[in-house]
DOTI-644379 format. One record per residue: x, y, z of N, C-alpha, C in turn; residue number from 0. Coordinates in Angstrom, 2 decimals. Example, Ala and Ser with C-alpha at 12.3 -4.5 7.8 and 13.67 -1.06 7.14 Angstrom:
        nx        ny        nz       cax       cay       caz        cx        cy        cz     i
     13.19     -5.69      7.80     12.30     -4.50      7.80     13.20     -3.30      7.80     0
     12.85     -2.25      7.08     13.67     -1.06      7.14     12.90      0.03      7.87     1
! end
This chain:
        nx        ny        nz       cax       cay       caz        cx        cy        cz     i
      0.84     -1.22      0.01      0.02     -0.12     -0.03      0.90      1.24     -0.03     0
      1.85      1.29      0.90      2.76      2.45      0.96      3.68      2.51     -0.29     1
      4.02      1.37     -0.76      4.86      1.43     -1.95      4.08      2.00     -3.15     2
      2.87      1.52     -3.31      2.01      1.98     -4.47      1.79      3.48     -4.29     3
      1.50      3.96     -3.12      1.32      5.46     -3.03      2.56      6.22     -3.26     4
      3.74      5.76     -2.83      4.94      6.39     -3.15      5.25      6.43     -4.65     5
      4.99      5.30     -5.23      5.16      5.09     -6.64      4.40      6.14     -7.50     6
      3.09      6.29     -7.01      2.19      7.21     -7.70      2.66      8.72     -7.49     7
      3.15      9.08     -6.37      3.67     10.35     -6.14      4.96     10.59     -6.97     8
      5.81      9.52     -7.07      7.05      9.47     -7.82      6.76      9.82     -9.32     9
      5.78      9.13     -9.87      5.39      9.42    -11.39      4.86     10.77    -11.52    10
      3.99     11.24    -10.59      3.52     12.65    -10.73      4.76     13.63    -10.62    11
      5.57     13.45     -9.71      6.79     14.21     -9.63      7.67     14.21    -10.83    12
      7.84     13.20    -11.42      8.65     13.08    -12.68      7.95     13.80    -13.72    13
      6.68     13.72    -13.94      5.90     14.35    -15.03      6.03     15.88    -14.75    14
      5.87     16.32    -13.50      5.99     17.72    -13.13      7.37     18.25    -13.35    15
      8.44     17.46    -13.11      9.79     17.94    -13.32      9.97     18.10    -14.79    16
      9.54     17.25    -15.61      9.70     17.34    -17.01      9.03     18.63    -17.58    17
      7.89     18.87    -17.12      7.22     20.05    -17.49      7.88     21.34    -17.19    18
      8.35     21.43    -15.80      9.04     22.56    -15.33     10.35     22.80    -16.14    19
     11.09     21.80    -16.50     12.34     21.85    -17.22     11.95     22.41    -18.59    20
     10.90     21.89    -19.26     10.61     22.26    -20.58     10.13     23.69    -20.65    21
      9.69     24.29    -19.60      9.26     25.66    -19.50     10.29     26.66    -19.48    22
     11.42     26.21    -18.86     12.47     27.21    -18.60     13.13     27.57    -19.98    23
     13.69     28.88    -19.76     14.36     29.35    -21.11     15.97     28.78    -21.01    24
     16.50     28.44    -22.15     17.87     27.99    -22.13     18.78     29.01    -21.73    25
     19.76     28.76    -21.08     20.87     29.69    -20.56     21.94     30.01    -21.62    26
     22.16     29.07    -22.45     23.18     29.31    -23.49     22.72     28.67    -24.81    27
     23.56     28.83    -25.81     23.33     28.16    -27.14     23.81     26.88    -27.27    28
     23.92     26.06    -26.17     24.48     24.72    -26.27     25.92     24.74    -26.62    29
     26.28     24.17    -27.66     27.74     24.10    -28.11     28.23     25.44    -28.67    30
     27.33     26.35    -28.79     27.80     27.64    -29.37     28.78     28.29    -28.44    31
     28.66     28.00    -27.18     29.62     28.67    -26.23     30.99     28.17    -26.39    32
     31.11     27.03    -26.91     32.52     26.47    -27.11     33.08     26.88    -28.62    33
     32.19     27.28    -29.42     32.57     27.69    -30.85     32.61     29.15    -30.98    34
     32.68     29.96    -29.94     32.90     31.38    -30.13     31.68     32.22    -29.78    35
     30.73     31.78    -29.01     29.53     32.59    -28.68     29.90     33.79    -27.80    36
     29.09     34.70    -27.60     29.47     35.83    -26.76     29.59     35.52    -25.28    37
     28.80     34.48    -24.92     28.87     34.05    -23.49     30.20     33.24    -23.15    38
     30.65     33.41    -22.00     31.76     32.57    -21.68     31.43     31.32    -21.03    39
     32.27     30.27    -21.08     31.82     28.99    -20.61     31.58     29.09    -19.04    40
     32.49     29.68    -18.35     32.28     29.69    -16.87     31.92     31.09    -16.36    41
     31.24     31.81    -17.17     30.86     33.12    -16.77     29.73     33.28    -15.87    42
     29.18     34.49    -15.71     28.00     34.57    -14.75     26.80     33.99    -15.31    43
     26.02     33.34    -14.40     24.90     32.66    -14.81     23.61     33.43    -14.84    44
     23.58     34.59    -14.30     22.51     35.47    -14.17     21.72     35.27    -12.92    45
     20.52     35.76    -12.86     19.73     35.74    -11.63     19.06     34.30    -11.50    46
     18.94     33.88    -10.20     18.23     32.57     -9.94     16.72     32.90     -9.97    47
     16.09     32.26    -10.90     14.69     32.46    -11.06     13.92     31.49    -10.19    48
     12.55     31.69    -10.19     11.60     30.81     -9.41     11.59     29.44    -10.02    49
     11.77     29.29    -11.26     11.78     28.01    -11.93     13.13     27.23    -11.71    50
     14.15     27.96    -11.48     15.38     27.38    -11.15     15.41     26.76     -9.70    51
     14.85     27.46     -8.82     14.63     27.00     -7.45     13.68     25.79     -7.38    52
     12.61     25.88     -8.16     11.61     24.79     -8.17     12.27     23.67     -8.73    53
     13.01     23.73     -9.81     13.70     22.61    -10.41     14.68     21.91     -9.44    54
     15.41     22.74     -8.73     16.27     22.19     -7.68     15.52     21.40     -6.61    55
     14.32     22.04     -6.16     13.65     21.32     -5.06     13.00     20.10     -5.56    56
     12.54     20.01     -6.74     11.88     18.79     -7.31     12.95     17.77     -7.64    57
     14.14     18.26     -7.98     15.25     17.27     -8.20     15.66     16.58     -6.92    58
     15.74     17.43     -5.88     16.10     16.74     -4.55     15.01     15.76     -4.09    59
     13.74     16.18     -4.33     12.68     15.38     -3.88     12.68     14.08     -4.71    60
     13.03     14.19     -6.01     13.11     12.99     -6.88     14.21     12.03     -6.43    61
     15.44     12.52     -6.02     16.48     11.68     -5.59     16.10     10.99     -4.19    62
     15.60     11.74     -3.31     15.18     11.27     -2.06     14.02     10.12     -2.26    63
     13.10     10.43     -3.07     12.03      9.55     -3.29     12.52      8.21     -3.95    64
     13.41      8.41     -4.82     14.07      7.21     -5.53     14.71      6.31     -4.64    65
     15.43      6.90     -3.61     16.23      6.16     -2.58     15.18      5.41     -1.71    66
     14.17      6.07     -1.26     13.20      5.47     -0.41     12.50      4.30     -1.15    67
     12.17      4.51     -2.41     11.51      3.40     -3.20     12.55      2.18     -3.42    68
     13.71      2.46     -3.55     14.68      1.34     -3.78     14.81      0.60     -2.42    69
     14.81      1.29     -1.24     14.96      0.62      0.04     13.67     -0.32      0.27    70
     12.57      0.25     -0.15     11.21     -0.58      0.22     11.21     -1.68     -0.77    71
     11.64     -1.72     -1.98     11.52     -2.74     -2.95     12.69     -3.66     -2.98    72
     13.65     -3.61     -2.04     14.80     -4.51     -2.13     14.32     -5.90     -1.71    73
     14.95     -6.94     -2.32     14.55     -8.37     -2.08     14.72     -8.72     -0.56    74
     13.90     -9.63     -0.11     13.94    -10.11      1.30     15.21    -10.93      1.59    75
     15.63    -11.77      0.68     16.88    -12.41      0.89     18.00    -11.88      0.07    76
     19.05    -11.67      0.65     20.16    -11.08     -0.13     21.31    -12.08     -0.23    77
     21.15    -13.25      0.23     22.22    -14.28      0.04     22.22    -14.88     -1.27    78
     23.40    -15.48     -1.66     23.53    -16.11     -2.90     22.95    -17.63     -2.93    79
     22.83    -18.16     -3.98     22.38    -19.55     -4.09     23.36    -20.52     -3.37    80
     24.58    -20.26     -3.36     25.54    -21.11     -2.71     25.43    -20.94     -1.21    81
     25.19    -19.79     -0.72     25.01    -19.53      0.82     23.68    -20.31      1.27    82
     22.73    -20.25      0.42     21.46    -20.87      0.88     21.66    -22.40      0.84    83
     22.36    -22.96     -0.12     22.53    -24.36     -0.20     23.44    -24.83      0.97    84
     24.34    -24.07      1.40     25.13    -24.48      2.62     24.27    -24.43      3.91    85
     23.38    -23.33      3.94     22.45    -23.45      5.05     21.55    -24.57      5.08    86
     21.10    -25.10      3.97     20.18    -26.27      3.88     20.94    -27.49      4.17    87
     22.28    -27.49      3.95     23.15    -28.71      4.07     23.23    -29.46      2.77    88
     22.82    -29.09      1.69     22.90    -29.78      0.41     24.35    -29.97     -0.01    89
     25.09    -28.94      0.20     26.52    -28.93     -0.26     27.29    -30.08      0.45    90
     27.09    -30.14      1.81     27.84    -31.02      2.54     27.50    -32.47      2.31    91
     26.29    -32.73      1.81     25.87    -34.14      1.44     26.56    -34.54      0.11    92
     27.02    -33.75     -0.65     27.56    -34.05     -1.95     29.05    -34.27     -1.87    93
     29.71    -33.75     -0.80     31.12    -33.90     -0.61     31.48    -35.28     -0.06    94
     32.56    -35.96     -0.52     32.91    -37.22      0.00     33.41    -37.06      1.48    95
     33.12    -38.05      2.29     33.50    -38.06      3.65     35.04    -38.10      3.80    96
     35.66    -38.97      3.17     37.14    -39.14      3.26     37.77    -38.99      1.75    97
     38.84    -38.42      1.67     39.40    -38.38      0.32     39.75    -39.84     -0.09    98
     39.59    -39.97     -1.47     39.87    -41.28     -2.20     41.29    -41.52     -2.31    99
     41.74    -42.66     -2.19     43.18    -43.05     -2.43     43.36    -43.38     -3.86   100
     44.39    -42.98     -4.56     44.55    -43.29     -5.86     44.84    -44.78     -6.05   101
     44.21    -45.41     -7.04     44.36    -46.79     -7.40     45.60    -47.07     -8.10   102
     46.28    -48.20     -7.75     47.52    -48.53     -8.49     47.33    -49.73     -9.50   103
! end
């Protein structure tokens, strides 16, 4: 129940983040800054707008919710098949009790 609710919130958050990112104005001309554009590569970024802050907040919520969902959905057993076979005793039954002597 909790996992389904958090997954629903996660999907809504992702859709909202995509929309907010698409609304924003581009800061530079992409690769134009490397090819001689008027803007410098590490120059001033300008003022921080509402959408910039909103994107940062939604991005932080996205990462936190992703981490929580991965913790909730992890498998109950984390052992390997060999460890489980040793716990059951199947491996020990297959091993010989005493080493065999070479035949002459």
